[in-house]
C-alpha positions in Angstrom: -16.1 12.1 -21.6 -15.0 10.7 -24.2 -11.9 8.5 -24.0 -9.1 7.8 -26.0 -7.9 4.2 -24.0 -5.6 1.6 -24.8 -5.2 -1.0 -23.3 -3.1 -4.0 -22.2 -4.5 -7.8 -22.9 -2.6 -10.7 -21.6 -2.2 -13.9 -23.6 -6.2 -14.7 -23.8 -6.5 -11.1 -25.5 -8.7 -10.6 -21.9 -7.9 -6.0 -20.3 -5.4 -6.2 -17.8 -4.4 -2.6 -18.1 -5.1 0.8 -19.3 -3.1 3.3 -20.5 -4.3 6.9 -20.7 -2.9 10.0 -22.1 -2.3 12.5 -18.7 -5.3 15.2 -19.4 -7.5 12.3 -19.9 -6.3 11.3 -16.5 -6.4 14.1 -14.6 -9.9 14.7 -15.7 -11.4 11.6 -14.3 -9.3 12.6 -10.8 -11.3 15.8 -11.2 -14.2 14.5 -12.2 -14.0 11.5 -9.3 -12.9 13.9 -7.0 -16.2 16.9 -7.8 -18.8 13.2 -7.3 -16.7 12.8 -3.9 -17.0 15.9 -2.3 -21.2 16.0 -3.4 -21.0 12.9 -1.4 -19.7 14.7 1.6 -21.4 17.6 1.3 -25.3 15.5 1.4 -23.1 13.2 4.1 -23.3 16.8 6.0 -26.5 18.0 4.7 -28.3 15.4 5.8 -27.0 14.6 9.6 -29.2 15.2 12.1 -27.8 19.0 13.5 -27.7 19.7 17.7 -29.2 22.5 18.7 -26.8 25.0 20.9 -29.0 25.3 23.5 -28.9 21.2 24.2 -25.1 22.1 24.0 -24.5 24.2 26.3 -26.7 22.4 28.3 -25.0 19.3 28.2 -21.7 21.6 28.4 -23.0 23.0 32.0 -23.9 19.8 33.0 -20.4 17.9 33.3 -18.2 20.7 33.6 -15.4 19.7 31.6 -13.8 20.6 29.3 -14.6 17.8 26.3 -14.5 17.8 22.3 -18.8 17.7 21.6 -18.0 14.7 19.7 -17.3 12.4 23.3 -20.0 11.0 25.0 -20.0 11.7 28.5 -19.1 8.2 29.3 -16.3 8.0 27.2 -13.3 9.4 28.6 -12.3 12.2 25.4 -9.3 11.5 23.0 -5.9 12.7 22.9 -6.5 13.4 19.8 -10.0 15.4 20.3 -10.3 19.3 20.1 -11.9 20.7 23.7 -14.1 22.8 22.7 -14.3 25.9 25.7 -18.6 27.1 26.0 -18.4 30.1 25.8 -21.0 32.8 26.0 -21.4 34.4 22.7 -23.1 32.6 19.5 -20.7 34.2 16.9 
């Protein structure tokens, strides 16, 4: 992507700021967002998954309605969304 940037310099000629056309700026922002989305996707793909049976066993063992992300040793935070165990696997 070629940009037509104008630079603002200080008295010594060092670049201190840049002026971009609005459309060019918006393209850069979209490209950055796309890269962030790709990074987030790759991060999720590489996460270790937890089998459903293991989650089910943990919930039955502790018999609490808690966030599946909270560990059994620490209480659920108020911001957690409770995971209610159901018999279906939809």
